[in-house]
N, C-alpha and C positions, 0 to 999 in steps of 0.2 A: 730582248734588247738589253744592253748593258748601260742604260742611262745612269748618270751620276756615280759610276763606279770606276774603278779600274786600275789600280796599280797592284801588281802581284810581285812577290819577291820570294824566291826559294833560297833560304839560308840555313846552313847547318846550325844547330844549337849545340852547346858544349856537353850535352848529356849523352852518355853511351852506357849501355848495359852489356858489359863484356861477357856475362855468363850465357847470353843467348845471341850475341853478336847483333844486337838491335841498335840502330842509330836513330836519333830523333832530328827532324828537320821542321821547318815551318814555312807557311805561306803568309803573306800579309794582304789583307783586303783593305783598301783605302777608298773612302768616299769623301764627299765634301765635308762631312761632319764626323766621320768615324775612322778609327784605325783598329782593326781586329786581327789578331794573330791566331793562326790555325796550325796546330802541331800534328804531324804525322810521323809514323815510324817506318823504317825500312829494315826488314829482317830477311836476309837472303835477297831474293828478287821481288818480294812482296811488300807493297806499300799499303798502309792502313792509317786512317784518321784516328787520332788519339783524343784530342780535346781542343777547345777554343777558349781564348781569353779575350775579353773585351767588356767594358762596363755596360751594364744593362742589356746584355745580349743573351737571348735564348737560342739554343741550338739543339740539334739531334743528329746522330750519326746513323747511317743506314746499317742494316743487319750485316751486310757484307763488308762494311767499313770503307767502301769506295766512294761514298758521297757524304757530304755534310750539308745540312740546311740550317740557316740561321737568320735572325732578323737584324737589320740595321735599324735599331730602335729610334735613332735620331731622325731617320728619314721615313720610318714606317714602311720599309722595304723588306722583302723576303729574298734571300740570296741562296742559290744552290751552287755548290762547288763540287767538282769531281776531283779524284785523287791526283790528277795531273796539274791542278792549280788553275783550272778554267772556272771562271765565275759567271753566273747568269742570274740576272734579276728576273724573278718569276712573279713579281707583284702584279696584281690586277690594277691597271692604270686608270680605269674609269668604271663607273657603275651606271647602268641604264635602268631607269625605273620603268617597269612594264605598265604600271597604272597611269603614269603621266607622259611617258615617252621622253622624258628629260634625261640628259646625260650629265653625270657629275664627274668631273676630272679630279683625280686624287690630289694633285698639287693645289688646285683651287680650294678644295674642301679643307685641306690642312692649313692653308694660308689664313682662312677665315676662322678656323677652330684648331689651333695647334695641339690641343690635348686629345683630339679625336683619334681613336685607334682604328687605323685602316687595315693593317695586317701585322700581327705580331705572334709570337710563340709558335713557330712552325714545328711540325713533328711528322716523321715518316710513319706510314701505316704498312701493314703486311700485304696489302693489295696494291702496292706500287703507286700510292698517292701521297700527297703531302696535305696535312690539315693545318689550319691556323685559326687564330682568333681575330674577330673584327666586330666593329659596331655596325657595319653594313647590314642591312640596307637602310637603316634609319639614321637621319642626320639631326633630328630635333629631340628624339628621346635620349636621355642620358642614363648611363649605368647598365645597359643591357648589352651582353656580348653573345655573339653567334659563332658557331663552328662552321668553317668553310673548308672545302677541299679543292685541290687542283692536281693536274697531272704533273709529272716530273718536268715537262717542258714548259710549264707555266700556262698551259691551255686548260680549258674546261673548268673554270672556277664555278663552284656550285655551293649555295648555302645549304647546310645540313640541318641546322636548327638552333634555337635559343639554348644557351648553356648556363646562363647565370648572370649575376650582377657584380660579383666580387672577382675582379680580374686576377688578383694575386693568388686566389685559391684554386684556379683552374689548372688541373694536371691531367695528363693523358694516361697515367699508369693504369693497367688492368683492362684496357679496351682492345688492344691489338690482337689478342687471341681470337676475337670474334670478327675481326676485319673492320 
């Protein structure tokens, strides 16, 4: 679903690398609270993502450079974009507690606790998943962050485990070689 998203724009930027005949272009992702610019290059007939600019936005580019995943930090959403400028919100929209059977809707939880981290810092893995950081499944404990994974299509969200209490020190470097 593409809720709360959706304007894209494909505009050339004035940068050109004449030595390799590479041109830079950009897409714009707009939500109700964010404007994020995603740059890609075209060299010959090959398109590749280059970088993303936007305040407080974490992102990762797939190994083949055909996909980019980023967080819309203002909305606690994770967005996947393909090289053709198609955007998909792959955020888990609710959490069901297996112990109580209660369902917690993302928007309702964030309305009550706007500082809650539902899903941020996405990253591609070598086994075709996306991992991200969340405070799920706990709503009353503060300061604990968990690693979650999801498929490219936003399905099969699974908690992997507790990874720490300092959000800013969480990095993914060094883990991809082991899947």
